[in-house]
C-alpha positions in Angstrom: -16.7 -12.2 -8.3 -18.5 -15.4 -10.0 -19.7 -18.7 -8.9 -20.4 -17.0 -5.5 -23.6 -16.4 -3.4 -24.3 -13.3 -3.3 -27.1 -11.4 -1.9 -29.5 -9.2 -4.3 -27.9 -5.9 -3.1 -24.8 -6.2 -4.4 -25.6 -5.0 -8.1 -26.8 -1.6 -6.1 -23.4 -1.0 -4.2 -21.3 -1.3 -7.0 -22.8 1.6 -9.2 -20.5 4.6 -7.6 -17.6 2.8 -9.2 -17.7 4.7 -12.1 -14.3 4.2 -13.6 -15.2 0.1 -13.6 -14.6 -1.6 -17.0 -15.8 -5.0 -16.1 -18.3 -6.7 -14.1 -18.7 -10.3 -14.0 -21.2 -11.6 -11.7 -21.9 -14.9 -13.7 -23.3 -18.4 -12.2 -24.1 -16.6 -8.3 -27.2 -16.7 -6.8 -29.0 -13.2 -7.7 -32.0 -12.3 -7.7 -34.6 -9.6 -7.8 -34.7 -6.8 -10.7 -31.5 -5.7 -12.9 -30.9 -2.2 -10.9 -31.7 1.2 -13.1 -28.7 2.4 -11.3 -26.3 0.2 -13.5 -26.8 2.5 -16.4 -24.3 5.0 -14.2 -21.5 2.5 -14.5 -20.6 4.4 -18.0 -17.1 3.0 -18.3 -17.9 -0.4 -18.5 -16.7 -2.5 -21.4 -18.2 -5.8 -20.4 -21.1 -7.0 -17.9 -21.8 -10.6 -17.3 -25.2 -11.3 -15.0 -25.6 -14.7 -16.8 -26.5 -17.7 -14.9 -28.8 -15.8 -12.0 -32.2 -16.0 -11.3 -32.8 -12.3 -12.2 -36.2 -11.3 -13.5 -38.5 -8.4 -14.0 -37.6 -6.6 -17.8 -34.4 -5.2 -19.0 -33.4 -1.8 -17.7 -33.8 1.2 -20.2 -30.5 2.4 -18.5 -28.6 0.2 -20.0 -28.9 2.2 -23.0 -26.3 4.7 -21.4 -23.6 1.8 -21.0 -22.4 3.1 -24.7 -19.1 1.3 -23.9 -20.0 -1.8 -23.9 -18.6 -4.5 -26.2 -20.1 -8.0 -24.5 -24.0 -8.1 -22.6 -24.4 -10.9 -20.8 -27.8 -11.6 -19.9 -28.4 -15.2 -20.2 -29.8 -17.9 -18.3 -31.7 -15.5 -15.8 -35.7 -15.2 -15.5 -36.0 -11.9 -17.6 -39.4 -11.4 -19.0 -40.7 -8.8 -21.0 -39.7 -7.1 -24.4 -35.8 -5.8 -25.5 -35.9 -2.1 -25.1 -35.3 0.2 -27.7 -32.9 2.0 -25.9 -30.3 -0.8 -26.3 -30.1 0.3 -30.0 -27.7 2.8 -28.1 -25.1 0.4 -27.6 -23.3 0.9 -30.7 -19.8 -0.6 -29.6 -21.9 -3.7 -29.1 -19.7 -7.2 -30.9 -21.1 -9.9 -28.3 -24.9 -10.0 -27.4 -26.6 -12.8 -24.9 -29.8 -12.8 -24.1 -30.4 -16.4 -24.6 -32.7 -18.6 -22.1 -35.0 -16.0 -20.6 -38.6 -15.3 -21.0 -38.1 -12.2 -23.5 -40.8 -11.7 -25.4 -42.4 -9.5 -28.4 -40.9 -8.7 -31.7 -37.2 -8.3 -32.3 -36.6 -4.7 -32.0 -35.6 -2.6 -35.0 -32.9 -0.8 -33.0 -30.8 -3.8 -33.1 -29.9 -2.5 -36.9 -27.8 0.0 -35.5 -25.3 -2.2 -33.7 -23.1 -2.7 -36.8 -20.3 -4.4 -34.8 -22.5 -7.3 -33.6 -20.0 -10.5 -34.4 -22.6 -12.7 -32.0 -25.9 -12.6 -30.7 -27.7 -15.4 -28.8 -31.1 -14.8 -28.4 -32.4 -18.4 -28.4 -35.0 -20.5 -25.8 -37.5 -17.6 -25.4 -40.7 -16.2 -26.6 -39.9 -13.8 -29.5 -42.8 -13.9 -31.8 -43.2 -12.2 -35.4 -41.0 -12.9 -38.4 -36.8 -12.8 -38.9 -36.5 -9.4 -39.5 -35.0 -8.2 -43.1 -32.5 -6.0 -41.4 -30.2 -9.1 -39.9 -28.5 -8.7 -43.1 -27.2 -5.6 -42.6 -25.3 -6.9 -39.4 -22.3 -7.5 -42.2 -19.6 -8.7 -39.3 -22.3 -11.0 -37.7 -20.6 -14.6 -37.2 -23.6 -16.5 -34.9 -26.7 -16.1 -34.8 -29.2 -18.1 -32.8 -32.8 -17.5 -32.9 -34.0 -21.1 -32.5 -36.7 -22.0 -29.8 -38.6 -18.8 -30.7 -42.5 -18.6 -31.7 -41.0 -17.0 -35.0 -43.4 -17.2 -38.4 -43.0 -16.4 -41.6 -40.2 -17.0 -44.3 -36.3 -16.7 -43.8 -35.8 -13.5 -45.2 -33.2 -13.6 -48.2 -30.9 -10.6 -46.7 -29.8 -13.4 -44.2 -27.4 -14.6 -47.1 -25.9 -11.0 -47.3 -24.1 -12.0 -44.0 -20.9 -13.8 -45.9 -19.3 -13.7 -42.4 -22.0 -16.0 -40.8 -20.0 -19.3 -39.6 -23.4 -20.7 -37.1 -27.0 -20.1 -38.2 -29.3 -21.8 -35.5 -33.1 -21.3 -36.7 -34.5 -24.1 -35.5 -37.8 -24.9 -33.1 -39.8 -22.0 -34.2 -43.0 -22.0 -36.9 -41.0 -20.7 -40.3 -42.0 -22.1 -43.1 -41.5 -21.3 -46.8 -38.6 -22.7 -48.9 -35.0 -23.6 -47.7 -33.4 -20.2 -49.1 -31.1 -21.0 -52.6 -28.5 -18.3 -52.1 -27.6 -19.6 -49.0 -24.8 -20.8 -51.1 -23.3 -17.1 -50.8 -22.1 -18.1 -47.2 -19.3 -19.7 -48.2 -18.0 -20.0 -44.9 -20.7 -21.7 -42.9 -19.8 -24.5 -40.3 -23.5 -24.8 -39.0 -27.1 -24.5 -40.5 -29.8 -26.0 -37.9 -33.3 -25.2 -39.4 -35.2 -28.2 -37.7 -38.6 -28.6 -36.4 -40.2 -26.0 -38.5 -43.1 -25.6 -41.2 -40.4 -25.5 -44.2 -41.5 -27.2 -47.4 -40.7 -27.5 -51.2 -37.1 -29.7 -51.7 -33.6 -29.2 -50.3 -31.6 -26.9 -52.9 -28.9 -28.6 -54.1 -26.5 -25.3 -53.6 -26.2 -26.3 -50.0 -23.9 -29.1 -51.6 -21.6 -25.9 -52.7 -20.9 -25.0 -49.2 -17.8 -26.8 -48.9 -17.4 -25.8 -44.9 -20.4 -27.4 -44.2 
């Protein structure tokens, strides 16, 4: 169903398909809010509503989709904070919320999602610090949180993510020094920390990350 021009009522009309495992409405002309009834699609493994014109907030009913492994809500106009109920999605391996109008701190409930491999939170209005619990998401390989309003220092717990390949932290208001312990992430391909308020010297240990 992707790349069509569907009217804004299409989502609400699909909620009776309780055995549906994949719902892909990528790049349509959908508008309005995400209906709360979408939480009735209890068999969903993948939900892609990206590249539309959806607005309002993320409904808490999405927390009912406990079989979900991929959630794509990027490139919309979704506002508000990430609901704590999203922490119920323990099977999630990919979370894409970038390019929206989301705000508030990054919620602690994300710590429950130990299976996350890829997380896109870039180009929103998140505030506060980078959560230290990110270091507990040990399966993370791709972490994108650039272009927000994040402050404080980069937590040293990030260095626990030894499977990390890509780390985007640029265009925030981060301060402090570049972490020496980044050398622990031997497989890091891309490190982007430009346009922050970092200070001090570039640690020589970064030169030991042979994959960079």
